C-alpha positions in Angstrom: -0.2 0.2 0.2 1.1 3.9 -0.2 1.5 5.8 2.4 -1.8 7.5 2.1 -3.6 4.0 1.6 -2.1 2.6 5.0 -2.3 5.9 7.5 -6.5 5.4 5.9 -6.2 1.4 7.2 -4.2 2.9 10.3 -7.1 5.2 11.1 -9.8 2.4 11.4 -7.3 -0.7 12.7 -6.9 1.3 15.6 -10.7 1.6 16.4 -11.0 -2.2 15.8 -11.1 -2.6 19.5 -14.5 0.2 20.4 -17.8 0.1 19.9 -17.4 2.1 16.5 -16.6 -0.5 14.5 -19.1 -3.1 15.7 -21.3 -0.5 14.3 -22.0 -1.7 10.7 -23.1 1.9 9.0 -19.2 2.2 11.2 -17.5 -0.4 8.8 -19.2 0.2 5.9 -18.2 3.9 5.4 -15.2 3.5 6.3 -14.6 0.7 3.5 -16.5 3.0 1.0 -14.4 5.7 2.1 -10.7 3.3 1.7 -11.9 1.6 -2.2 -11.6 4.8 -3.1 -8.0 5.7 -2.0 -7.5 2.0 -2.6 -7.7 2.9 -6.8 -10.0 0.3 -8.9 -7.7 -2.2 -9.8 -6.7 -2.6 -6.5 -5.8 -6.4 -4.8 -8.7 -5.6 -1.8 -12.0 -5.5 -2.8 -13.7 -7.7 0.4 -13.9 -5.4 3.7 -14.2 -8.9 5.7 -11.2 -10.6 3.9 -8.9 -8.0 5.8 -6.9 -8.2 8.8 -6.7 -5.2 10.6 -5.4 -6.8 14.0 -1.2 -6.3 13.1 -1.9 -2.8 12.4 -3.3 -2.4 15.6 -1.2 -4.3 17.2 1.6 -2.3 15.8 -0.4 1.2 16.6 0.0 -0.5 20.5 3.6 -0.7 20.2 3.9 2.9 19.2 1.7 3.9 21.4 3.7 2.5 24.6 6.7 4.3 22.8 5.3 7.4 22.5 4.0 7.0 26.5 7.8 6.4 27.3 8.8 9.2 24.9 6.4 12.0 26.8 7.6 10.4 30.5 11.5 10.8 29.6 10.9 14.5 28.0 8.4 15.8 29.7 10.2 19.4 30.3 11.2 19.3 26.7 8.0 19.4 25.4 6.2 21.5 27.4 9.1 23.5 26.7 7.8 23.4 22.9 3.7 23.5 23.5 4.2 26.6 25.8 6.7 28.1 22.6 3.5 27.4 20.2 1.4 28.3 22.6 3.4 32.1 22.3 3.4 31.9 18.7 -0.5 31.0 17.6 -2.2 31.2 20.7 -2.9 34.7 21.5 -4.0 37.4 19.9 -4.7 41.4 20.4 -8.0 42.8 20.0 -8.5 46.1 21.2 -5.2 46.8 22.5 -5.7 43.6 25.2 -3.7 40.4 24.9 -6.6 37.5 24.5 -6.3 33.8 24.4 -7.5 31.7 21.7 -9.7 28.7 22.2 -8.3 26.1 19.5 -5.8 27.4 17.4 -5.5 23.4 15.8 -7.2 22.2 13.1 -8.5 18.8 13.7 -6.0 15.9 12.3 -7.6 13.7 9.4 -9.4 10.1 10.7 -12.9 8.3 10.5 -16.3 11.0 11.8 -17.5 9.0 14.9 -20.4 10.9 15.6 -22.8 11.1 18.0 -25.6 8.4 18.2 -26.5 6.2 15.6 -25.2 8.6 12.2 -25.6 7.8 9.3 -21.7 9.5 8.6 -20.5 7.3 10.9 -17.2 6.3 9.4 -16.7 8.5 6.6 -13.2 9.8 6.1 -12.1 13.3 7.3 -9.8 14.5 4.9 -6.9 16.6 6.2 -7.4 20.6 6.1 -4.5 21.7 4.4 -3.9 25.6 4.9 -5.1 26.5 1.2 -8.4 25.6 2.8 -8.4 28.1 5.3 -9.1 32.0 5.7 -8.2 34.1 8.4 -9.5 37.6 10.0 -6.9 40.3 11.2 -6.9 43.1 11.4 -6.4 46.1 8.8 -2.1 46.4 8.8 -1.7 43.3 11.3 1.0 41.2 10.5 0.1 38.1 8.6 0.9 34.4 10.7 3.1 32.6 8.9 2.0 29.6 7.1 4.3 26.6 9.5 3.5 24.6 6.6 6.6 25.3 3.7 5.3 25.9 0.4 1.7 26.5 1.4 0.2 29.4 1.6 -3.8 30.8 3.0 -6.6 30.7 1.0 -7.6 34.1 2.1 -7.2 37.4 5.0 -9.9 39.3 5.5 -10.8 42.1 7.7 -14.2 42.0 9.8 -14.2 43.4 13.3 -17.9 42.4 12.9 -17.3 39.4 13.7 -15.4 37.3 16.5 -14.2 34.4 14.4 -10.1 34.4 13.7 -10.3 31.3 10.9 -12.8 29.3 9.3 -12.4 26.3 6.5 -15.4 24.1 5.4 -15.8 20.7 7.1 -15.7 17.7 4.1 -17.9 15.5 5.7 -20.7 17.7 6.9 -20.3 20.7 5.0 -20.1 22.9 7.8 -17.5 25.8 8.4 -15.3 25.3 11.7 -14.5 28.5 13.2 -11.1 29.5 15.3 -12.7 31.4 18.2 -11.3 33.4 21.0 -11.1 31.5 24.1 -14.0 30.9 26.5 -12.0 33.6 29.4 -12.6 36.5 26.3 -13.9 39.6 26.9 -16.5 39.0 23.7 -17.1 35.6 24.8 -18.1 36.3 28.3 -19.9 39.3 27.7 -21.9 36.8 25.2 -22.6 34.5 27.8 -23.9 37.2 30.1 -26.2 38.8 27.6 -27.8 34.3 26.9 -28.5 34.8 30.5 -29.8 37.8 31.3 -32.7 37.9 28.2 -33.5 34.3 29.6 -33.7 36.0 32.6 -36.6 38.3 31.2 -38.9 35.8 30.2 -40.3 35.5 33.7 -42.2 38.8 32.8 -43.7 37.1 29.9 -44.1 34.2 30.4 -47.2 34.3 31.9 -48.6 36.1 28.4 -46.9 33.2 26.3 -48.9 30.6 28.7 -51.8 32.4 28.4 -51.7 32.8 24.9 -51.2 29.1 24.7 -53.9 28.2 26.8 -56.1 30.3 24.2 -55.3 28.9 21.2 -55.3 25.4 22.1 -59.4 26.1 22.4 -59.2 27.2 18.7 -60.9 25.2 16.1 -57.9 26.3 13.5 -55.4 24.2 12.8 -52.8 26.7 12.6 -53.7 28.3 16.2 -53.7 24.7 17.9 -50.6 23.8 16.0 -48.5 26.9 17.6 -50.0 26.4 20.9 -48.8 22.5 21.3 -45.4 23.8 19.8 -44.8 26.1 22.1 -46.6 24.1 25.2 -44.6 21.4 24.3 -41.2 23.7 23.8 -42.1 25.5 27.4 -43.4 22.3 29.7 -40.6 19.6 28.0 -37.7 22.2 27.5 -37.9 20.4 24.0 -36.1 21.7 21.0 -37.5 23.7 18.5 -37.2 21.4 15.0 -35.3 22.6 12.3 -35.6 20.8 8.7 -32.7 17.5 7.7 -31.1 16.9 5.1 -31.5 13.5 3.7 -27.7 12.2 4.4 -27.8 13.2 8.1 -29.0 11.8 11.5 -33.1 11.4 11.7 -32.9 13.9 15.0 -35.9 15.1 16.1 -37.1 18.2 18.1 -41.0 19.6 18.2 -41.7 20.7 15.1 -40.9 17.6 12.9 -42.5 15.5 15.4 -43.8 12.3 13.4 -46.9 10.1 14.3 -44.0 7.7 14.6 -42.7 9.7 17.8 -46.0 10.0 19.9 -47.8 7.1 21.4 -50.3 7.7 23.9 -51.9 5.1 26.5 -53.8 3.1 23.6 -51.6 2.8 21.4 -49.1 -0.2 21.3 -45.9 0.4 22.6 -42.6 -1.4 24.0 -43.1 -1.1 27.3 -46.5 -0.4 27.1 -48.0 3.1 29.0 -50.9 1.9 31.0 -50.9 5.1 32.8 -54.6 6.5 33.2 -55.4 10.1 32.0 -53.2 12.1 30.0 -49.5 10.4 30.1 -48.1 10.7 26.5 -44.7 8.6 25.5 -42.6 10.5 23.0 -39.1 8.9 21.8 -37.2 10.1 18.4 -33.6 10.8 17.7 -32.5 14.4 19.5 -29.9 16.6 19.1 -26.0 14.9 18.5 -28.9 11.6 17.7 -29.3 11.0 21.3 -32.4 9.3 22.2 -35.2 11.0 23.8 -37.8 8.1 25.3 -40.1 10.0 27.7 -43.1 9.1 29.1 -45.0 11.9 30.3 -48.1 14.0 31.7 -49.7 16.3 29.3 -52.8 18.2 30.1 -56.4 17.4 29.0 -57.2 20.0 26.0 -53.2 19.4 24.7 -53.8 15.9 24.7 -57.1 15.8 23.2 -55.5 18.0 20.3 -52.2 15.8 19.9 -54.4 12.2 20.0 -56.8 15.1 16.8 -53.0 15.8 15.0 -51.7 12.0 15.4 -55.1 11.1 13.9 -55.2 13.4 10.5 -51.4 12.7 9.9 -52.3 9.0 10.4 -54.4 9.4 7.4 -51.2 10.6 5.3 -49.1 7.6 6.4 -52.0 5.3 4.9 -51.5 7.4 1.7 -47.9 6.7 1.6 -46.7 3.6 -0.6 -43.3 3.5 0.1 -42.5 0.7 3.2 -40.1 3.1 4.3 -41.7 6.5 4.6 -44.8 5.0 6.3 -42.6 3.7 8.8 -41.5 6.9 9.7 -44.9 8.2 10.0 -46.0 11.8 8.8 -45.3 15.7 10.4 -47.4 15.8 13.5 -47.2 20.0 12.4 -48.3 20.5 8.8 -49.4 24.3 9.8 -46.6 25.5 11.7 -42.7 25.2 12.0 -39.2 27.2 13.7 -39.7 30.4 11.8 -43.8 30.4 12.7 -42.5 29.9 16.3 -39.6 32.2 16.8 -42.0 34.6 15.0 -44.7 34.4 17.6 -42.4 34.4 20.8 -40.5 37.4 19.6 -43.9 39.7 19.2 -43.9 39.1 23.0 -40.1 39.5 23.8 -37.3 41.1 21.8 -35.1 38.7 20.8 -36.8 35.5 22.4 -36.8 32.8 20.3 -37.2 29.0 21.5 -33.5 28.4 22.2 -34.2 31.0 25.3 -36.7 28.4 26.7 -34.6 26.0 27.7 -32.3 28.6 29.2 -34.8 29.5 31.6 -36.2 26.6 32.0 -32.8 24.6 33.3 -32.4 28.0 35.2 -35.6 28.4 37.0 -35.7 24.4 37.5 -31.9 24.5 39.0 -33.2 27.6 41.4 -36.4 26.0 42.2 -34.9 22.4 43.3 -32.2 23.8 45.4 -34.8 26.1 47.3 -37.1 22.6 47.9 -33.3 21.3 49.7 -32.6 25.1 51.5 -33.9 23.5 55.2 -31.5 19.7 54.5 -29.0 22.0 53.7 -26.5 24.4 56.4 -23.5 25.9 56.5 -22.5 23.2 59.4 -23.5 20.6 56.8 -20.2 17.6 55.2 -19.3 19.3 51.8 -19.7 15.5 50.6 -23.8 16.2 51.5 -23.4 19.8 49.8 -22.4 18.2 47.2 -24.5 15.6 46.8 -27.4 17.9 47.2 -26.1 20.3 44.4 -25.9 17.0 41.9 -29.0 15.8 42.7 -30.6 19.4 41.6 -28.1 19.6 38.7 -29.2 16.1 37.5 -33.0 16.9 37.5 -31.7 19.9 35.0 -29.5 17.7 32.9 -32.9 14.8 32.9 -35.1 18.0 31.8 -33.0 18.6 28.8 -32.2 15.5 28.1 -27.9 15.8 28.4 -27.3 11.7 28.3 -24.3 10.1 27.7 -23.0 6.2 27.6 -22.3 4.3 30.5 -18.6 5.0 30.7 -17.0 1.7 30.9 -14.8 2.7 33.4 -17.4 3.2 36.3 -18.0 0.1 37.5 -14.1 -0.4 38.1 -13.9 3.2 39.5 -17.3 1.9 41.7 -15.6 -1.2 42.8 -12.6 0.8 44.0 -14.2 3.8 45.7 -16.3 0.6 48.0 -12.8 -0.5 48.6 -11.9 2.4 50.2 -15.5 2.6 52.1 -14.7 -1.4 53.6 -10.9 0.0 54.8 -12.2 3.5 56.3 -15.7 1.7 57.9 -12.7 -1.2 59.0 -10.6 1.8 60.3 -13.8 3.4 62.3 -14.3 0.3 64.3 -10.7 -0.2 64.7 -10.1 3.4 66.2 -13.7 3.2 68.2 -12.3 -0.2 70.2 -8.8 1.6 70.7 -10.2 4.6 72.0 -12.1 2.6 74.5 -8.8 0.3 75.8 -7.1 4.0 76.2 -10.6 4.5 78.3 -10.0 1.3 80.1 -13.4 0.3 79.5 -12.3 -2.3 77.3 -9.8 -5.0 76.9 -6.6 -5.1 74.8 -7.1 -7.3 71.6 -4.9 -8.3 68.8 -4.8 -5.8 66.2 -6.7 -5.9 62.9 -5.1 -5.8 59.9 -5.4 -3.3 56.8 -3.7 -3.7 53.4 -0.9 -1.4 52.6 0.0 0.1 48.9 1.6 -3.2 47.7 -1.9 -4.9 49.3 0.0 -7.0 51.4 -2.0 -7.0 55.3 -0.4 -5.5 58.4 -1.7 -4.5 61.6 -2.9 -1.4 62.2 -1.1 1.3 64.2 -2.5 4.5 66.6 -1.3 7.0 68.9 -1.7 6.1 72.4 -3.2 9.8 73.1 -6.4 9.7 73.4 -7.2 13.0 71.4 -5.2 12.5 68.7 -7.2 9.0 68.5 -10.2 11.3 68.9 -9.8 13.5 66.1 -8.3 10.3 64.0 -11.8 9.4 64.4 -13.8 12.3 63.8 -11.8 12.9 60.2 -12.8 9.3 59.5 -16.2 10.0 59.8 -16.1 13.1 57.8 -14.7 10.8 54.7 -17.4 8.0 55.0 -19.7 11.1 54.8 -18.1 12.5 51.7 -17.4 9.3 50.3 -21.4 7.6 50.8 -21.9 11.0 49.0 -19.9 10.6 46.2 -20.7 6.5 45.5 -24.5 8.0 45.6 -23.7 10.9 42.8 -22.1 8.3 40.8 -24.7 5.7 41.0 -27.4 8.2 40.0 -25.5 10.2 37.5 -23.8 7.4 36.0 -26.1 7.4 32.2 -26.6 11.8 32.8 -24.3 13.9 31.9 -24.3 17.2 34.5 -21.5 19.4 32.7 -23.5 20.0 29.2 -26.2 22.4 31.7 -23.1 24.1 33.8 -21.5 25.2 30.7 -24.5 26.5 28.4 -27.7 26.0 30.0 -27.8 27.1 34.0 -27.0 30.4 34.9 -23.7 30.1 36.7 -25.1 33.0 39.3 -27.2 30.9 40.8 -24.8 28.5 41.7 -22.4 31.1 43.1 -24.9 32.5 45.2 -25.9 29.2 46.7 -22.5 27.8 47.0 -21.7 31.4 49.6 -24.8 31.1 50.8 -24.2 27.3 52.3 -20.2 27.9 52.4 -19.5 25.7 50.0 -16.0 25.6 47.9 -17.0 25.9 44.2 -14.6 24.6 42.4 -16.4 21.7 44.5 -19.2 21.7 41.8 -17.3 24.3 38.7 -14.2 22.8 37.9 -11.7 25.3 36.8 -12.5 25.7 33.1 -16.0 26.8 34.0 -14.4 29.3 36.6 -12.3 30.7 33.9 -15.0 30.8 31.7 -18.1 32.6 33.8 -15.3 35.9 35.7 -18.5 38.0 35.4 -20.2 35.1 38.1 -18.2 35.3 40.5 -18.5 38.3 42.1 -22.2 37.3 42.4 -23.8 38.4 46.4 -25.4 35.8 48.1 -29.1 37.1 48.0 -28.8 36.9 44.1 -32.0 35.3 42.3 -32.3 34.4 39.0 
């Protein structure tokens, strides 16, 4: 094989032990792309006859060598990284030095995608300088192209945008941008304005709800469809649902719901819905091909109209001849689309779109959930318990926004280690309690309890003969047990839920900062360093601040 052909084969070989390689779509898309590189006259014709394991084995050996090299040359590599950062990692904006988010272009490889993406396995081509357009100030020095013999596609001077470079992605045809870092002035302003806009919604939400409660009583299709759409966006935090191309994932939002996506108690479903009255089941692929599957209670007028909409749409299904089209179902909304929804919403509040509802609902839900447990948590509550209470509230928001994730492969291993640690702490507590009783003369001395050392060997536990020292050790041990119990609970409850997405994009950070200050919980226990850097404008929030 040529180096190019071998490179593409390696892209697949390194993934043969992953879940991606088990997907037929991934394998088919890869082989189709590889065959183009191999050419029509190449000896390789059948994917099933290819053995990628020797390449995988070689790549694993190289990976281990790279690990050793990085370990041995840590300082050298760190220096090289810092030098690159100084050259490419900063931009001068209005006289201020601002950090750039990511100045490195994604390397070539196989597109993975999320969920059941139809393009998974396709070849992500190498991006060359000739594909990249830079955006710099007039009179600024043009950054030197790092690849000798190549040059940039173009250089423009547009002060009305905040991106610094762009190119076109060959997988989805989207434009990819280089932005300023999340800690930059522009990003901070954008975040602040986003949350302030969502806060304004609370002043208009009653009018909007009155509007859709009136609209649902109408016999005009466009009126009740609009009422249903805004109701679902408001109450269930659904995305509005835009048009999709034929070769993109069949992801769905509110206005693109089809008959196959909604079930009532009288429908056949798996699992069956047997709950009474106004329960419906919504099941579809949401953003990033993440499955949305939820049984929810809707108010009676909306339930009746949804049944009517499905009944009318099923008439369209009956007229379909194509089997695949029939399985997909017909659109539930025939008179309303995202533009109609957003135009209607903006008539209530300037700049209001369906997207603002997700930010509003996530933020208001977090605040309400934390208020519910206000009496449970005081300044004196153990830190582990405070974190557990916060994460539980965060989880409710994540579930509302359908922020799911696959259970990490390392989950059971991590839980196992935590349980081992818990067992050791419980043994230590028991041993300390007995030792203190012996020191007080209330118990006879027994054989010393054993513990495992770092090598995994058993050895006797040793404690001080000073009763005050032992008492402090016992208090520390009890605190560790409480914290670990809370961490284990959180680990179990959030194993299939992504808490980070709502923190980054949807929950107003000032709610968290105010609550942490009020309860004297160190912010770093719930916000990592990256989030603190992202929201510097929220750090001075007062304890009595309300969303």
